[in-house]
C-alpha positions in Angstrom: 0.1 0.5 0.7 1.3 3.7 -1.0 1.9 6.2 1.7 -0.8 8.5 -0.1 -3.3 5.5 0.8 -2.0 4.9 4.0 -2.6 8.7 4.9 -5.9 8.5 3.2 -7.3 5.6 5.1 -6.1 7.1 8.4 -8.0 10.4 7.7 -11.3 8.4 6.6 -10.7 6.2 9.8 -10.4 9.5 12.2 -13.1 11.1 10.5 -15.4 8.2 10.6 -14.2 7.5 14.5 -14.8 11.3 15.3 -18.1 11.3 13.9 -19.3 8.3 15.9 -17.8 9.5 19.4 -19.5 13.3 18.5 -22.9 11.6 17.9 -22.3 9.8 21.7 -21.3 13.0 22.8 -24.4 14.6 21.6 -26.9 11.9 23.1 -24.9 12.4 26.0 -25.6 16.3 26.4 -29.0 15.3 25.2 -30.0 13.8 28.1 -28.7 16.5 30.4 -30.4 18.8 28.7 -33.9 16.5 28.6 -33.5 15.8 32.4 -33.4 19.7 33.1 -36.0 20.9 30.9 -38.7 17.9 32.0 -37.1 17.4 35.4 -36.1 13.6 35.4 -33.3 13.9 38.2 -32.6 10.0 37.0 -31.9 11.2 33.3 -29.1 14.2 34.7 -27.2 11.8 36.5 -27.0 9.3 34.1 -25.3 11.7 31.7 -22.5 12.4 34.3 -19.8 10.4 35.9 -20.3 9.9 39.8 -19.5 12.5 42.1 -19.3 15.2 39.4 -19.0 18.6 40.8 -20.4 21.7 39.5 -19.6 25.2 39.8 -22.5 27.5 39.8 -22.8 31.2 39.6 -25.7 32.1 42.1 -26.1 35.5 40.4 -23.7 37.2 42.1 -19.6 37.2 42.1 -20.1 34.2 44.0 -19.3 30.4 43.1 -21.4 28.1 44.5 -20.1 24.1 44.5 -22.4 20.9 44.5 -21.6 17.5 43.7 -23.7 16.1 40.7 -26.3 14.4 42.7 -26.7 17.3 45.0 -27.7 19.3 41.4 -29.6 16.6 40.0 -31.6 16.5 43.5 -32.8 19.8 42.9 -35.0 18.7 40.1 -37.1 16.3 42.0 -38.8 19.5 43.7 -41.3 19.2 40.7 -43.7 16.5 38.9 -41.4 14.7 36.5 -42.4 15.4 33.3 -43.1 19.1 34.2 -41.6 21.5 31.8 -39.5 24.5 33.3 -39.3 27.5 30.8 -35.2 26.9 31.3 -34.0 26.5 27.5 -30.5 25.0 26.8 -29.2 24.6 23.3 -26.4 22.7 22.4 -23.6 24.7 20.7 -20.4 23.7 19.8 -18.4 19.8 20.7 -14.5 20.0 20.6 -12.8 16.1 20.9 -9.3 15.6 21.7 -9.0 11.6 21.4 -10.9 11.0 24.3 -11.7 14.2 25.9 -14.1 16.7 24.9 -15.8 19.7 25.6 -19.0 21.4 24.8 -20.8 24.8 25.3 -24.6 25.3 25.9 -26.3 28.6 25.8 -29.4 28.1 28.5 -31.8 30.8 29.1 -32.7 31.5 32.4 -36.0 33.7 33.1 -35.0 34.4 36.3 -32.1 36.4 35.3 -33.3 37.4 32.3 -30.7 36.4 30.2 -28.6 33.6 28.2 -25.8 32.4 30.1 -22.7 29.6 28.6 -22.5 26.2 29.9 -19.1 24.5 29.7 -19.2 20.8 30.0 -15.8 18.5 29.7 -16.7 15.5 28.9 -14.2 11.8 29.3 -14.6 8.5 27.7 -14.3 5.8 29.9 -13.9 2.2 29.0 -17.0 0.4 30.7 -19.4 3.6 30.8 -18.5 5.3 27.6 -18.5 9.3 27.4 -19.7 11.1 30.5 -19.9 14.6 31.6 -17.0 14.8 34.0 -17.2 18.9 35.0 -19.7 21.7 34.7 -18.9 25.4 35.2 -21.5 28.3 34.3 -20.5 31.4 32.9 -21.0 35.0 35.6 -21.5 37.0 32.8 -24.3 36.5 30.8 -24.2 36.5 26.4 -24.4 39.9 25.0 -27.7 40.7 23.5 -28.2 41.9 20.0 -30.0 45.1 19.5 -33.2 43.3 18.6 -32.8 41.0 21.5 -32.5 44.0 24.5 -36.0 45.4 23.2 -38.8 44.8 26.0 -41.8 43.1 25.3 -44.2 42.6 28.1 -46.8 40.2 27.8 -49.8 39.4 30.6 -50.6 36.6 31.4 -53.4 35.1 34.0 -52.2 33.2 37.5 -55.2 33.2 38.5 -59.1 34.4 38.3 -62.2 34.8 40.6 -61.3 37.0 43.1 -63.4 39.7 44.0 -62.1 43.1 43.6 -58.3 42.3 45.1 -57.1 45.6 46.6 -53.5 44.1 47.6 -50.9 41.2 48.0 -48.3 40.1 50.4 -45.5 37.1 49.4 -44.9 35.0 52.2 -42.6 33.1 49.8 -42.3 33.1 45.9 -45.4 30.9 45.6 -47.6 31.4 48.8 -49.3 35.0 48.7 -52.3 36.6 50.8 -54.5 38.2 48.8 -57.0 41.3 50.6 -60.5 41.6 48.3 -61.8 44.5 48.7 -65.6 42.9 48.4 -64.3 39.7 49.9 -62.1 38.3 52.0 -58.6 37.8 52.9 -57.2 34.9 50.9 -54.1 32.6 51.2 -53.0 31.2 47.7 -50.5 28.7 46.4 -49.8 30.0 43.1 -48.3 26.5 42.0 -51.1 24.3 43.0 -53.6 27.3 42.9 -55.4 26.1 46.2 -56.9 28.8 47.8 -58.1 29.6 51.3 -59.7 31.8 53.7 -57.9 33.4 56.7 -60.2 33.1 59.8 -60.3 35.3 62.4 -60.6 38.2 60.6 -62.6 40.9 62.2 -66.4 41.4 61.3 -67.1 44.3 61.1 -65.9 45.9 57.8 -68.0 48.1 55.9 -69.8 47.0 52.6 -71.5 48.8 49.9 -75.0 50.6 50.6 -77.3 52.5 48.0 -77.0 56.0 47.8 -79.7 57.9 46.9 -78.1 61.2 44.4 -81.0 63.5 45.0 -79.7 64.5 48.7 -76.5 65.9 46.5 -76.6 69.2 44.9 -78.2 69.1 41.3 -75.7 68.4 38.6 -72.4 67.2 40.5 -73.6 63.3 40.5 -74.2 61.9 37.3 -78.1 60.9 37.1 -77.4 57.7 35.4 -76.1 56.7 39.0 -78.9 57.5 41.2 -80.4 54.9 43.2 -77.5 52.4 41.9 -75.4 50.5 44.6 -72.1 52.2 45.1 -69.1 50.3 46.7 -66.4 53.0 46.1 -63.5 51.9 48.4 -65.5 49.9 51.2 -64.1 46.5 52.4 -60.5 45.4 52.7 -57.7 47.2 51.8 -53.8 47.0 52.2 -52.1 43.5 53.9 -48.8 44.0 54.9 -46.0 41.7 56.7 -44.3 43.0 59.6 -40.8 43.9 58.7 -39.8 40.9 61.6 -42.6 38.4 60.4 -40.4 35.3 60.1 -40.0 35.9 64.2 -43.1 37.3 65.6 -45.8 36.1 62.5 -47.5 39.6 62.1 -49.4 40.3 59.6 -50.8 44.2 59.2 -54.7 45.2 57.4 -56.4 48.1 56.4 -60.2 48.1 56.3 -63.3 50.5 56.1 -65.1 49.7 59.6 -68.7 50.0 60.4 -70.6 50.8 63.6 -73.9 50.5 64.2 -75.0 53.2 62.9 -74.4 52.3 59.8 -71.5 54.7 59.9 -67.8 54.1 58.6 -64.0 55.0 58.8 -60.6 53.7 58.6 -59.4 50.9 60.4 -56.1 49.3 60.8 -55.5 46.3 62.6 -52.9 43.5 63.4 -52.8 39.9 64.2 -50.6 36.8 64.5 -50.8 34.4 61.5 -50.6 30.8 62.1 -51.3 28.8 59.2 -54.7 29.7 57.7 -55.9 31.6 61.4 -55.6 35.0 62.3 -55.2 35.2 66.3 -54.3 38.2 69.2 -55.7 40.5 67.0 -56.2 43.9 68.0 -56.4 47.6 66.8 -53.3 49.8 66.6 -55.3 52.7 64.9 -58.8 54.6 64.0 -59.5 57.5 61.4 -62.3 58.9 63.8 -64.7 60.2 63.7 -67.0 57.7 62.0 -69.1 59.4 59.0 -71.7 58.6 56.4 -70.6 57.4 52.7 -68.3 54.8 51.5 -65.5 56.7 49.9 -62.1 58.3 50.3 -60.9 56.1 53.3 -57.3 55.7 51.9 -56.0 52.7 53.0 -52.3 52.9 51.9 -49.8 51.4 54.4 -46.2 50.6 54.0 -43.7 49.8 56.8 -40.3 52.4 56.0 -36.9 51.4 56.1 -37.3 52.9 59.9 -39.5 50.1 60.1 -42.2 52.1 61.4 -45.9 52.2 59.9 -47.1 54.6 57.7 -51.3 54.9 57.0 -52.6 56.9 54.3 -56.3 58.5 55.9 -59.0 59.9 53.3 -60.5 62.8 53.6 -63.9 61.2 53.8 -65.8 64.4 51.6 -67.0 63.2 48.0 -67.9 66.8 47.3 -65.7 69.8 48.5 -68.7 72.2 49.5 -69.0 69.3 52.4 -65.7 70.6 54.0 -65.8 72.5 57.1 -64.9 76.2 56.8 -61.4 74.6 57.8 -60.8 71.7 55.8 -60.6 68.1 57.3 -57.7 67.7 55.5 -56.2 70.3 57.0 -57.6 70.6 60.3 -54.8 68.7 62.5 -56.7 67.7 65.3 -58.6 65.8 62.5 -57.5 62.1 61.6 -58.6 62.3 58.2 -57.0 63.3 55.3 -53.7 62.6 56.8 -50.3 60.4 56.7 -49.8 58.6 60.2 -46.9 57.3 61.7 -46.7 54.7 64.3 -44.4 51.5 65.9 -45.2 48.4 64.8 -47.4 47.7 68.1 -49.3 51.2 67.4 -47.2 53.5 70.2 -45.8 56.8 68.6 -42.7 57.4 67.5 -40.6 59.6 69.6 -39.5 61.7 66.9 -42.1 62.5 64.9 -43.1 66.0 63.3 -45.0 68.4 66.2 -48.1 69.5 64.6 -48.9 71.3 68.2 -50.2 70.7 71.6 -54.0 69.6 70.2 -52.6 67.9 67.2 -53.3 63.9 66.2 -51.4 61.7 67.6 -48.8 59.8 65.2 -49.8 62.6 62.8 -46.6 63.0 59.8 -48.3 64.9 56.9 -51.4 67.1 56.3 -53.0 67.9 53.0 -54.1 64.5 51.6 -57.3 63.3 49.8 -57.2 59.7 48.8 -54.4 58.2 49.0 -54.3 54.1 48.4 -50.5 53.4 47.6 -46.8 53.9 48.5 -43.5 52.6 47.1 -40.2 52.4 48.7 -37.2 53.2 46.7 -34.2 51.3 47.8 -32.3 53.5 46.3 -33.2 56.9 47.2 -34.3 55.4 50.5 -37.6 57.6 49.8 -41.4 56.8 50.1 -43.2 57.8 47.6 -47.1 57.6 47.3 -50.0 58.4 44.9 -52.9 60.8 45.3 -56.2 60.3 43.9 -57.7 64.0 42.5 -61.0 64.8 41.8 -61.5 65.9 37.8 -58.1 65.4 37.0 -55.7 66.1 39.8 -53.9 62.8 40.3 -50.2 63.1 41.6 -46.9 61.3 42.5 -45.4 62.5 45.9 -42.2 62.0 47.8 -43.1 61.6 51.6 -41.7 64.1 54.0 -41.7 64.5 57.4 -44.2 67.3 58.4 -45.2 68.2 55.4 -48.6 69.9 53.7 -49.7 68.4 50.0 -52.5 71.0 49.8 -55.6 69.5 49.7 -58.0 70.9 49.3 -55.9 74.5 49.2 -53.6 73.2 46.2 -54.4 71.1 43.3 -53.3 70.2 39.9 -57.0 69.8 38.6 -60.4 71.0 39.0 -63.0 70.7 42.5 -66.6 68.5 41.5 -68.2 71.7 43.3 -67.3 74.5 40.5 -67.8 77.3 42.8 -65.8 76.0 45.5 -63.6 78.8 46.9 -61.8 78.1 50.5 -59.9 80.8 52.5 -56.8 79.7 52.8 -54.9 80.8 56.4 -51.4 82.4 56.4 -48.4 81.4 56.6 -49.4 78.0 54.8 -46.5 76.4 52.7 -47.5 73.5 50.6 -45.3 71.1 49.2 -46.0 70.6 44.9 -46.3 67.1 43.8 -43.5 65.2 41.8 -45.5 64.5 38.8 -49.2 65.1 37.9 -51.2 63.9 35.2 -53.2 66.4 32.8 -56.1 63.5 32.4 -57.8 61.2 34.9 -55.6 57.6 35.9 -56.6 57.1 39.4 -53.7 55.7 40.4 -53.6 53.1 42.9 -51.0 50.7 44.3 -47.4 51.4 43.0 -44.2 49.8 43.2 -40.3 49.9 42.2 -39.1 47.6 39.7 -36.2 45.7 40.5 -35.8 42.0 38.8 -34.0 40.6 35.7 -37.3 40.1 33.7 -37.1 43.5 32.5 -33.0 44.7 33.2 -34.2 48.5 31.0 -36.9 49.0 33.8 -34.2 48.5 36.8 -35.4 51.3 39.4 -38.4 52.5 37.3 -41.7 53.0 39.4 -44.7 51.5 38.0 -47.9 52.7 38.6 -51.4 51.3 38.1 -54.4 53.2 37.5 -58.4 52.5 37.5 -59.2 54.9 35.3 -59.5 53.3 31.6 -57.0 50.7 33.7 -53.5 52.4 32.8 -50.5 51.6 33.5 -47.4 53.7 33.8 -43.5 53.0 34.0 -41.9 55.9 35.2 -38.0 56.7 34.8 -37.0 58.8 37.7 -33.5 60.3 38.1 -33.0 62.7 41.2 -36.3 62.1 42.6 -37.8 63.4 39.6 -39.7 61.9 36.7 -38.1 62.5 33.4 -39.8 60.3 31.4 -43.3 58.8 31.4 -44.6 55.4 29.4 -47.9 54.0 29.5 -48.5 50.1 28.6 -51.0 48.1 27.2 -52.6 50.7 25.6 -54.2 48.4 23.3 -55.3 45.8 26.6 -56.7 48.1 29.2 -58.5 46.8 32.6 -58.9 48.4 36.1 -55.7 47.7 37.8 -55.5 48.4 41.7 -51.8 46.8 42.2 -48.7 46.4 41.3 -46.2 44.1 43.1 -43.4 42.4 42.6 -42.4 38.8 44.4 -38.7 38.4 45.8 -37.6 36.5 42.7 -38.3 40.0 40.8 -41.8 38.4 39.1 -44.1 41.2 38.3 -47.6 40.9 39.3 -50.8 42.6 38.8 -54.2 42.7 40.5 -57.5 43.9 38.3 -60.2 45.5 40.3 -63.2 43.4 39.2 -65.8 41.5 40.4 -64.4 38.3 38.5 -60.6 40.1 39.4 -57.8 38.4 38.1 -53.8 38.3 39.7 -51.6 38.5 36.2 -47.8 38.1 35.8 -46.2 40.3 33.3 -43.6 38.5 31.6 -40.8 39.7 29.3 -41.4 37.7 25.7 -38.2 38.7 24.3 -36.0 36.7 26.8 
């Protein structure tokens, strides 16, 4: 045989041998992919040499080391055959004799990016090709310009909620939902199982029929005469204590009703054990009680100081119902204010001083109907939404001792056209950070921090009841520098936006058949 034929035979044999090995290597990697996508721990294990070590990045600069047995066990937490939203694609295989290495591109929705998985494989005499090492890249694969575009899409997670008002996460998939016209629910977002929380108070105010003929002519739409108007009566904000894991305290605000069918805003707390609330105590009551189920406020938030901030509405549907010194401006009246208390209801020593006759716990005045608070971890400040009348919807930053102006100052119009309040001398009013030139009815806002929408990092998301708007606000130095309205062709009345512990964005719709909606980025 000539030298040329020997060389050709050797090359062909090597190519044939390489192709065969390539197919076997590919088959092993496909086992690994199938196991991780469909939750088959045994399939994952079959692709690896026993005792193989993984090096996994945790989303920070830290590297977590674990064995293949520990890694495969992670996929036993879900039902086998259940598909994960974690697609993997084999990109390259390189073989050098009995060693090979491969690169996979893995999309991880939680991080909002694609990452490289590098696999090292070894050919064993007894078992053939097996993966003997795995390393995940710390930095994501750079995206192409078209891949960087954000494409938010709605996905309904729950239906049949009775006008949900707020939600609190016990864990990523275990949540509490307060229904304005219903009750307090505990819901498993995986199984969709829902249970009512027992032990909640029974003095909640519900809808009544309002006779519009009792109001001035022309100030109330005649089409609403004799109809039942629920406004904001019912359950409002649900909050967890900052030390919930230790004390199990939850906090609820709601519209409370007395025997005379008068109502006001009330805040309670209790200990959550399983699906039951115990040791319930009243922390705050915005007396006096009055008739009319509207403008309760009811927003609550814990600040970075672990103090509880509560909003109370001024309770007047029409401006002419105000006394000469409007309720929102009267420091001796609890209505139309923002209150700051300790978690046990006591008054913090560093609250602002409004005088000896001022309401205990008073923090800010001039509030009409605030329902939403949000904490900005960057600026360490609390923002809140404010309902106007005819336009006049606002965003404000909460500041100690400040007067936000209502009803002396508004960026909108009054329901009572000829209302002209007499403004006392010496008052200084805080201007809103932002206001709309149309009615939005902003509610439960939130700052977005998550990997699903990297371009939204630090943005303020503001849902609205009017026309079902959802706004994305870009904030710089405590100013709104850009405002984008989302889902303009898919509107639904929105009560709350909230981000889960893992950065998933959820919305609550204000409907009799209320929904919990997850918003995800379809471009990931």
